[in-house]
Chimera marker file (.cmm) of the C-alpha trace (Angstrom):
<marker_set name="trace">
<marker id="1" x="0.656" y="6.306" z="-35.262" r="1" g="1" b="0" radius="0.5"/>
<marker id="2" x="-0.236" y="7.147" z="-31.628" r="1" g="1" b="0" radius="0.5"/>
<marker id="3" x="-1.687" y="3.909" z="-31.198" r="1" g="1" b="0" radius="0.5"/>
<marker id="4" x="2.064" y="2.215" z="-32.422" r="1" g="1" b="0" radius="0.5"/>
<marker id="5" x="3.738" y="4.412" z="-30.303" r="1" g="1" b="0" radius="0.5"/>
<marker id="6" x="1.327" y="3.836" z="-26.874" r="1" g="1" b="0" radius="0.5"/>
<marker id="7" x="1.165" y="-0.345" z="-28.255" r="1" g="1" b="0" radius="0.5"/>
<marker id="8" x="4.750" y="-0.519" z="-28.337" r="1" g="1" b="0" radius="0.5"/>
<marker id="9" x="5.838" y="1.982" z="-25.248" r="1" g="1" b="0" radius="0.5"/>
<marker id="10" x="4.106" y="-0.179" z="-22.908" r="1" g="1" b="0" radius="0.5"/>
<marker id="11" x="4.996" y="-3.000" z="-23.693" r="1" g="1" b="0" radius="0.5"/>
<marker id="12" x="8.257" y="-2.077" z="-23.500" r="1" g="1" b="0" radius="0.5"/>
<marker id="13" x="7.060" y="-0.989" z="-19.766" r="1" g="1" b="0" radius="0.5"/>
<marker id="14" x="5.229" y="-4.187" z="-18.994" r="1" g="1" b="0" radius="0.5"/>
<marker id="15" x="8.407" y="-7.043" z="-20.746" r="1" g="1" b="0" radius="0.5"/>
<marker id="16" x="10.742" y="-4.567" z="-18.451" r="1" g="1" b="0" radius="0.5"/>
<marker id="17" x="9.101" y="-5.395" z="-15.488" r="1" g="1" b="0" radius="0.5"/>
<marker id="18" x="7.790" y="-9.322" z="-16.336" r="1" g="1" b="0" radius="0.5"/>
<marker id="19" x="12.002" y="-9.687" z="-16.758" r="1" g="1" b="0" radius="0.5"/>
<marker id="20" x="12.675" y="-8.105" z="-13.776" r="1" g="1" b="0" radius="0.5"/>
<marker id="21" x="10.613" y="-10.390" z="-11.784" r="1" g="1" b="0" radius="0.5"/>
<marker id="22" x="11.397" y="-13.357" z="-13.535" r="1" g="1" b="0" radius="0.5"/>
<marker id="23" x="15.496" y="-12.649" z="-12.942" r="1" g="1" b="0" radius="0.5"/>
<marker id="24" x="15.533" y="-11.287" z="-9.319" r="1" g="1" b="0" radius="0.5"/>
<marker id="25" x="13.695" y="-11.936" z="-6.212" r="1" g="1" b="0" radius="0.5"/>
<marker id="26" x="12.034" y="-9.332" z="-5.692" r="1" g="1" b="0" radius="0.5"/>
<marker id="27" x="8.779" y="-8.970" z="-4.800" r="1" g="1" b="0" radius="0.5"/>
<marker id="28" x="5.681" y="-8.510" z="-6.898" r="1" g="1" b="0" radius="0.5"/>
<marker id="29" x="4.226" y="-5.482" z="-3.736" r="1" g="1" b="0" radius="0.5"/>
<marker id="30" x="7.670" y="-3.903" z="-3.903" r="1" g="1" b="0" radius="0.5"/>
<marker id="31" x="7.507" y="-4.129" z="-7.756" r="1" g="1" b="0" radius="0.5"/>
<marker id="32" x="5.388" y="-1.962" z="-8.168" r="1" g="1" b="0" radius="0.5"/>
<marker id="33" x="6.096" y="0.677" z="-5.240" r="1" g="1" b="0" radius="0.5"/>
<marker id="34" x="9.298" y="0.742" z="-7.319" r="1" g="1" b="0" radius="0.5"/>
<marker id="35" x="7.344" y="1.521" z="-10.106" r="1" g="1" b="0" radius="0.5"/>
<marker id="36" x="4.591" y="4.187" z="-8.893" r="1" g="1" b="0" radius="0.5"/>
<marker id="37" x="8.963" y="5.290" z="-6.830" r="1" g="1" b="0" radius="0.5"/>
<marker id="38" x="10.795" y="5.620" z="-10.071" r="1" g="1" b="0" radius="0.5"/>
<marker id="39" x="7.415" y="7.635" z="-12.322" r="1" g="1" b="0" radius="0.5"/>
<marker id="40" x="7.513" y="10.093" z="-9.411" r="1" g="1" b="0" radius="0.5"/>
<marker id="41" x="11.418" y="10.788" z="-9.516" r="1" g="1" b="0" radius="0.5"/>
<marker id="42" x="10.700" y="10.724" z="-12.763" r="1" g="1" b="0" radius="0.5"/>
<marker id="43" x="8.200" y="13.225" z="-13.719" r="1" g="1" b="0" radius="0.5"/>
<marker id="44" x="10.192" y="15.839" z="-10.065" r="1" g="1" b="0" radius="0.5"/>
<marker id="45" x="13.355" y="15.371" z="-12.923" r="1" g="1" b="0" radius="0.5"/>
<marker id="46" x="10.232" y="16.783" z="-16.061" r="1" g="1" b="0" radius="0.5"/>
<marker id="47" x="11.657" y="13.467" z="-17.686" r="1" g="1" b="0" radius="0.5"/>
<marker id="48" x="8.902" y="11.617" z="-17.880" r="1" g="1" b="0" radius="0.5"/>
<marker id="49" x="5.954" y="14.256" z="-19.338" r="1" g="1" b="0" radius="0.5"/>
<marker id="50" x="8.195" y="14.751" z="-22.819" r="1" g="1" b="0" radius="0.5"/>
<marker id="51" x="7.981" y="10.332" z="-22.827" r="1" g="1" b="0" radius="0.5"/>
<marker id="52" x="4.217" y="10.708" z="-22.433" r="1" g="1" b="0" radius="0.5"/>
<marker id="53" x="4.058" y="12.772" z="-24.777" r="1" g="1" b="0" radius="0.5"/>
<marker id="54" x="4.854" y="11.042" z="-26.889" r="1" g="1" b="0" radius="0.5"/>
<marker id="55" x="4.161" y="7.625" z="-25.668" r="1" g="1" b="0" radius="0.5"/>
<marker id="56" x="0.531" y="8.576" z="-24.684" r="1" g="1" b="0" radius="0.5"/>
<marker id="57" x="-1.594" y="6.181" z="-22.819" r="1" g="1" b="0" radius="0.5"/>
<marker id="58" x="1.113" y="3.357" z="-23.194" r="1" g="1" b="0" radius="0.5"/>
<marker id="59" x="3.216" y="5.184" z="-20.582" r="1" g="1" b="0" radius="0.5"/>
<marker id="60" x="-0.080" y="7.224" z="-18.187" r="1" g="1" b="0" radius="0.5"/>
<marker id="61" x="-1.801" y="3.404" z="-18.063" r="1" g="1" b="0" radius="0.5"/>
<marker id="62" x="1.297" y="2.475" z="-15.987" r="1" g="1" b="0" radius="0.5"/>
<marker id="63" x="2.322" y="2.474" z="-12.943" r="1" g="1" b="0" radius="0.5"/>
<marker id="64" x="5.349" y="4.649" z="-13.648" r="1" g="1" b="0" radius="0.5"/>
<marker id="65" x="2.774" y="6.856" z="-15.022" r="1" g="1" b="0" radius="0.5"/>
<marker id="66" x="0.212" y="6.790" z="-11.587" r="1" g="1" b="0" radius="0.5"/>
<marker id="67" x="3.039" y="8.415" z="-9.654" r="1" g="1" b="0" radius="0.5"/>
<marker id="68" x="3.857" y="10.488" z="-12.671" r="1" g="1" b="0" radius="0.5"/>
<marker id="69" x="-0.252" y="11.555" z="-11.292" r="1" g="1" b="0" radius="0.5"/>
<marker id="70" x="0.551" y="11.777" z="-7.814" r="1" g="1" b="0" radius="0.5"/>
<marker id="71" x="4.092" y="13.805" z="-8.097" r="1" g="1" b="0" radius="0.5"/>
<marker id="72" x="2.202" y="16.054" z="-10.364" r="1" g="1" b="0" radius="0.5"/>
<marker id="73" x="-1.438" y="16.342" z="-7.768" r="1" g="1" b="0" radius="0.5"/>
<marker id="74" x="1.748" y="16.631" z="-5.662" r="1" g="1" b="0" radius="0.5"/>
<marker id="75" x="2.974" y="19.779" z="-7.479" r="1" g="1" b="0" radius="0.5"/>
<marker id="76" x="-0.196" y="21.065" z="-7.987" r="1" g="1" b="0" radius="0.5"/>
<marker id="77" x="-1.506" y="21.460" z="-4.342" r="1" g="1" b="0" radius="0.5"/>
<marker id="78" x="1.901" y="22.718" z="-2.926" r="1" g="1" b="0" radius="0.5"/>
<marker id="79" x="1.670" y="25.251" z="-5.143" r="1" g="1" b="0" radius="0.5"/>
<marker id="80" x="-2.370" y="26.207" z="-4.316" r="1" g="1" b="0" radius="0.5"/>
<marker id="81" x="-1.500" y="25.545" z="-0.718" r="1" g="1" b="0" radius="0.5"/>
<marker id="82" x="2.104" y="25.454" z="0.718" r="1" g="1" b="0" radius="0.5"/>
<marker id="83" x="2.979" y="22.763" z="2.986" r="1" g="1" b="0" radius="0.5"/>
<marker id="84" x="0.173" y="21.287" z="3.482" r="1" g="1" b="0" radius="0.5"/>
<marker id="85" x="-0.472" y="20.176" z="0.345" r="1" g="1" b="0" radius="0.5"/>
<marker id="86" x="2.326" y="18.061" z="-0.330" r="1" g="1" b="0" radius="0.5"/>
<marker id="87" x="-0.642" y="15.410" z="2.392" r="1" g="1" b="0" radius="0.5"/>
<marker id="88" x="-3.437" y="16.201" z="0.342" r="1" g="1" b="0" radius="0.5"/>
<marker id="89" x="-1.684" y="16.247" z="-3.272" r="1" g="1" b="0" radius="0.5"/>
<marker id="90" x="-2.051" y="12.736" z="-4.118" r="1" g="1" b="0" radius="0.5"/>
<marker id="91" x="-4.781" y="11.626" z="-2.683" r="1" g="1" b="0" radius="0.5"/>
<marker id="92" x="-7.431" y="15.211" z="-4.673" r="1" g="1" b="0" radius="0.5"/>
<marker id="93" x="-5.402" y="14.181" z="-7.944" r="1" g="1" b="0" radius="0.5"/>
<marker id="94" x="-5.498" y="10.534" z="-7.786" r="1" g="1" b="0" radius="0.5"/>
<marker id="95" x="-9.354" y="10.162" z="-6.528" r="1" g="1" b="0" radius="0.5"/>
<marker id="96" x="-11.383" y="9.607" z="-9.597" r="1" g="1" b="0" radius="0.5"/>
<marker id="97" x="-9.041" y="6.359" z="-11.571" r="1" g="1" b="0" radius="0.5"/>
<marker id="98" x="-9.363" y="5.196" z="-7.136" r="1" g="1" b="0" radius="0.5"/>
<marker id="99" x="-12.624" y="5.398" z="-7.601" r="1" g="1" b="0" radius="0.5"/>
<marker id="100" x="-13.114" y="3.515" z="-10.854" r="1" g="1" b="0" radius="0.5"/>
<marker id="101" x="-11.378" y="1.104" z="-9.954" r="1" g="1" b="0" radius="0.5"/>
<marker id="102" x="-12.853" y="0.494" z="-6.402" r="1" g="1" b="0" radius="0.5"/>
<marker id="103" x="-16.514" y="1.547" z="-8.604" r="1" g="1" b="0" radius="0.5"/>
<marker id="104" x="-15.853" y="-1.107" z="-11.877" r="1" g="1" b="0" radius="0.5"/>
<marker id="105" x="-14.079" y="-3.786" z="-9.086" r="1" g="1" b="0" radius="0.5"/>
<marker id="106" x="-16.856" y="-3.952" z="-7.016" r="1" g="1" b="0" radius="0.5"/>
<marker id="107" x="-19.537" y="-4.024" z="-10.360" r="1" g="1" b="0" radius="0.5"/>
<marker id="108" x="-16.818" y="-7.556" z="-11.527" r="1" g="1" b="0" radius="0.5"/>
<marker id="109" x="-17.562" y="-8.893" z="-8.194" r="1" g="1" b="0" radius="0.5"/>
<marker id="110" x="-21.819" y="-9.237" z="-8.706" r="1" g="1" b="0" radius="0.5"/>
<marker id="111" x="-21.513" y="-10.058" z="-11.591" r="1" g="1" b="0" radius="0.5"/>
<marker id="112" x="-19.232" y="-12.688" z="-11.608" r="1" g="1" b="0" radius="0.5"/>
<marker id="113" x="-18.723" y="-15.302" z="-8.973" r="1" g="1" b="0" radius="0.5"/>
<marker id="114" x="-15.342" y="-15.261" z="-7.273" r="1" g="1" b="0" radius="0.5"/>
<marker id="115" x="-14.009" y="-17.503" z="-5.520" r="1" g="1" b="0" radius="0.5"/>
<marker id="116" x="-10.229" y="-17.348" z="-3.092" r="1" g="1" b="0" radius="0.5"/>
<marker id="117" x="-7.638" y="-19.251" z="-4.263" r="1" g="1" b="0" radius="0.5"/>
<marker id="118" x="-7.022" y="-23.054" z="-2.286" r="1" g="1" b="0" radius="0.5"/>
<link id1="1" id2="2" r="1" g="1" b="0" radius="0.2"/>
<link id1="2" id2="3" r="1" g="1" b="0" radius="0.2"/>
<link id1="3" id2="4" r="1" g="1" b="0" radius="0.2"/>
<link id1="4" id2="5" r="1" g="1" b="0" radius="0.2"/>
<link id1="5" id2="6" r="1" g="1" b="0" radius="0.2"/>
<link id1="6" id2="7" r="1" g="1" b="0" radius="0.2"/>
<link id1="7" id2="8" r="1" g="1" b="0" radius="0.2"/>
<link id1="8" id2="9" r="1" g="1" b="0" radius="0.2"/>
<link id1="9" id2="10" r="1" g="1" b="0" radius="0.2"/>
<link id1="10" id2="11" r="1" g="1" b="0" radius="0.2"/>
<link id1="11" id2="12" r="1" g="1" b="0" radius="0.2"/>
<link id1="12" id2="13" r="1" g="1" b="0" radius="0.2"/>
<link id1="13" id2="14" r="1" g="1" b="0" radius="0.2"/>
<link id1="14" id2="15" r="1" g="1" b="0" radius="0.2"/>
<link id1="15" id2="16" r="1" g="1" b="0" radius="0.2"/>
<link id1="16" id2="17" r="1" g="1" b="0" radius="0.2"/>
<link id1="17" id2="18" r="1" g="1" b="0" radius="0.2"/>
<link id1="18" id2="19" r="1" g="1" b="0" radius="0.2"/>
<link id1="19" id2="20" r="1" g="1" b="0" radius="0.2"/>
<link id1="20" id2="21" r="1" g="1" b="0" radius="0.2"/>
<link id1="21" id2="22" r="1" g="1" b="0" radius="0.2"/>
<link id1="22" id2="23" r="1" g="1" b="0" radius="0.2"/>
<link id1="23" id2="24" r="1" g="1" b="0" radius="0.2"/>
<link id1="24" id2="25" r="1" g="1" b="0" radius="0.2"/>
<link id1="25" id2="26" r="1" g="1" b="0" radius="0.2"/>
<link id1="26" id2="27" r="1" g="1" b="0" radius="0.2"/>
<link id1="27" id2="28" r="1" g="1" b="0" radius="0.2"/>
<link id1="28" id2="29" r="1" g="1" b="0" radius="0.2"/>
<link id1="29" id2="30" r="1" g="1" b="0" radius="0.2"/>
<link id1="30" id2="31" r="1" g="1" b="0" radius="0.2"/>
<link id1="31" id2="32" r="1" g="1" b="0" radius="0.2"/>
<link id1="32" id2="33" r="1" g="1" b="0" radius="0.2"/>
<link id1="33" id2="34" r="1" g="1" b="0" radius="0.2"/>
<link id1="34" id2="35" r="1" g="1" b="0" radius="0.2"/>
<link id1="35" id2="36" r="1" g="1" b="0" radius="0.2"/>
<link id1="36" id2="37" r="1" g="1" b="0" radius="0.2"/>
<link id1="37" id2="38" r="1" g="1" b="0" radius="0.2"/>
<link id1="38" id2="39" r="1" g="1" b="0" radius="0.2"/>
<link id1="39" id2="40" r="1" g="1" b="0" radius="0.2"/>
<link id1="40" id2="41" r="1" g="1" b="0" radius="0.2"/>
<link id1="41" id2="42" r="1" g="1" b="0" radius="0.2"/>
<link id1="42" id2="43" r="1" g="1" b="0" radius="0.2"/>
<link id1="43" id2="44" r="1" g="1" b="0" radius="0.2"/>
<link id1="44" id2="45" r="1" g="1" b="0" radius="0.2"/>
<link id1="45" id2="46" r="1" g="1" b="0" radius="0.2"/>
<link id1="46" id2="47" r="1" g="1" b="0" radius="0.2"/>
<link id1="47" id2="48" r="1" g="1" b="0" radius="0.2"/>
<link id1="48" id2="49" r="1" g="1" b="0" radius="0.2"/>
<link id1="49" id2="50" r="1" g="1" b="0" radius="0.2"/>
<link id1="50" id2="51" r="1" g="1" b="0" radius="0.2"/>
<link id1="51" id2="52" r="1" g="1" b="0" radius="0.2"/>
<link id1="52" id2="53" r="1" g="1" b="0" radius="0.2"/>
<link id1="53" id2="54" r="1" g="1" b="0" radius="0.2"/>
<link id1="54" id2="55" r="1" g="1" b="0" radius="0.2"/>
<link id1="55" id2="56" r="1" g="1" b="0" radius="0.2"/>
<link id1="56" id2="57" r="1" g="1" b="0" radius="0.2"/>
<link id1="57" id2="58" r="1" g="1" b="0" radius="0.2"/>
<link id1="58" id2="59" r="1" g="1" b="0" radius="0.2"/>
<link id1="59" id2="60" r="1" g="1" b="0" radius="0.2"/>
<link id1="60" id2="61" r="1" g="1" b="0" radius="0.2"/>
<link id1="61" id2="62" r="1" g="1" b="0" radius="0.2"/>
<link id1="62" id2="63" r="1" g="1" b="0" radius="0.2"/>
<link id1="63" id2="64" r="1" g="1" b="0" radius="0.2"/>
<link id1="64" id2="65" r="1" g="1" b="0" radius="0.2"/>
<link id1="65" id2="66" r="1" g="1" b="0" radius="0.2"/>
<link id1="66" id2="67" r="1" g="1" b="0" radius="0.2"/>
<link id1="67" id2="68" r="1" g="1" b="0" radius="0.2"/>
<link id1="68" id2="69" r="1" g="1" b="0" radius="0.2"/>
<link id1="69" id2="70" r="1" g="1" b="0" radius="0.2"/>
<link id1="70" id2="71" r="1" g="1" b="0" radius="0.2"/>
<link id1="71" id2="72" r="1" g="1" b="0" radius="0.2"/>
<link id1="72" id2="73" r="1" g="1" b="0" radius="0.2"/>
<link id1="73" id2="74" r="1" g="1" b="0" radius="0.2"/>
<link id1="74" id2="75" r="1" g="1" b="0" radius="0.2"/>
<link id1="75" id2="76" r="1" g="1" b="0" radius="0.2"/>
<link id1="76" id2="77" r="1" g="1" b="0" radius="0.2"/>
<link id1="77" id2="78" r="1" g="1" b="0" radius="0.2"/>
<link id1="78" id2="79" r="1" g="1" b="0" radius="0.2"/>
<link id1="79" id2="80" r="1" g="1" b="0" radius="0.2"/>
<link id1="80" id2="81" r="1" g="1" b="0" radius="0.2"/>
<link id1="81" id2="82" r="1" g="1" b="0" radius="0.2"/>
<link id1="82" id2="83" r="1" g="1" b="0" radius="0.2"/>
<link id1="83" id2="84" r="1" g="1" b="0" radius="0.2"/>
<link id1="84" id2="85" r="1" g="1" b="0" radius="0.2"/>
<link id1="85" id2="86" r="1" g="1" b="0" radius="0.2"/>
<link id1="86" id2="87" r="1" g="1" b="0" radius="0.2"/>
<link id1="87" id2="88" r="1" g="1" b="0" radius="0.2"/>
<link id1="88" id2="89" r="1" g="1" b="0" radius="0.2"/>
<link id1="89" id2="90" r="1" g="1" b="0" radius="0.2"/>
<link id1="90" id2="91" r="1" g="1" b="0" radius="0.2"/>
<link id1="91" id2="92" r="1" g="1" b="0" radius="0.2"/>
<link id1="92" id2="93" r="1" g="1" b="0" radius="0.2"/>
<link id1="93" id2="94" r="1" g="1" b="0" radius="0.2"/>
<link id1="94" id2="95" r="1" g="1" b="0" radius="0.2"/>
<link id1="95" id2="96" r="1" g="1" b="0" radius="0.2"/>
<link id1="96" id2="97" r="1" g="1" b="0" radius="0.2"/>
<link id1="97" id2="98" r="1" g="1" b="0" radius="0.2"/>
<link id1="98" id2="99" r="1" g="1" b="0" radius="0.2"/>
<link id1="99" id2="100" r="1" g="1" b="0" radius="0.2"/>
<link id1="100" id2="101" r="1" g="1" b="0" radius="0.2"/>
<link id1="101" id2="102" r="1" g="1" b="0" radius="0.2"/>
<link id1="102" id2="103" r="1" g="1" b="0" radius="0.2"/>
<link id1="103" id2="104" r="1" g="1" b="0" radius="0.2"/>
<link id1="104" id2="105" r="1" g="1" b="0" radius="0.2"/>
<link id1="105" id2="106" r="1" g="1" b="0" radius="0.2"/>
<link id1="106" id2="107" r="1" g="1" b="0" radius="0.2"/>
<link id1="107" id2="108" r="1" g="1" b="0" radius="0.2"/>
<link id1="108" id2="109" r="1" g="1" b="0" radius="0.2"/>
<link id1="109" id2="110" r="1" g="1" b="0" radius="0.2"/>
<link id1="110" id2="111" r="1" g="1" b="0" radius="0.2"/>
<link id1="111" id2="112" r="1" g="1" b="0" radius="0.2"/>
<link id1="112" id2="113" r="1" g="1" b="0" radius="0.2"/>
<link id1="113" id2="114" r="1" g="1" b="0" radius="0.2"/>
<link id1="114" id2="115" r="1" g="1" b="0" radius="0.2"/>
<link id1="115" id2="116" r="1" g="1" b="0" radius="0.2"/>
<link id1="116" id2="117" r="1" g="1" b="0" radius="0.2"/>
<link id1="117" id2="118" r="1" g="1" b="0" radius="0.2"/>
</marker_set>
């Protein structure tokens, strides 16, 4: 059942974002920022954690989950480091995921032949 919940919740998030992209004139970069900020706000309001526990990877993998991860890192860092935690928390919480994306992207560029669009 966990797989089914992750599938339909992740699909619903993606479908809503696709509708937002098609029906508004917002650029994709702005939509991405909106999703990350929304995830952080929902995490701050303690709404996202129960949602993530229900949906699993369907809620943690999209950009909403990344915003929630940033919020958790900032919150934990503020508790341990005080005011400076505002600046450090998001970096420490997301460092592994961002590093993995960079490394695997680089490895994929070695395996495949990337080309610029014309």
